[in-house]
N, C-alpha and C positions, 0 to 999 in steps of 0.2 A: 592708149587716149586718141592718138592722131589717127584719124580716119580718111583723111584724106588723100590726094595725088599727091607725087613727089614726100615721101612723110620726113616728119620735122626730125630735128636732131633730140635726140635723146636727153634726157635730165641728166646725164653722166656724159657728156660731149661738151667737151671747148667752145663749140658753137654751139650751146641751148639757146643762147638769147636768139635767137633765129627762126626761133618755133613761130605758128602763127598764133598771132595774138584770138584769144576765145572770151576772155572780159577786161573791157577795160573801165576802170575808175580814175580818169584824172585828176577828180579833184577831191582823190583820199589819199592819190599818189601809188598809184598798184595798177599792175595788168597780170591775168594769170594766161600764159604761154598754153598751147595745144598738150605740150609734156610735163603739165603740171607742176609747172616752174611758178611763183609769183616774185616779180620782176618789179622793184620798187623804184623811182623815181631817180634815185638815188645814187643809181645804179647796182642798189645792196641787191640779193637774192634770196628767196629762202626754197630750198629742196625741196621734192618730194621726202625724202628720208628723212626730213626736219633738220638738215645740217643748214648755214648759213653760210653765206660769198658777201663777204663784207665789201661795202661799195666799189667802182674799183676805177673811178673819173680820172681821166688823166690829171695830173697836177699844172 
């Protein structure tokens, strides 16, 4: 999905959140990254294969 120079980290990579934002909907609280990860404002994630990553904000 990543077609720009310096390819973004894959959805399976530990640094997947560093991927470029393709679509941003701050009013709805989510962004779509170019590696097809849905990143939510609470730091939760929905991966392309359907797995959910719980929010991981520091406490």
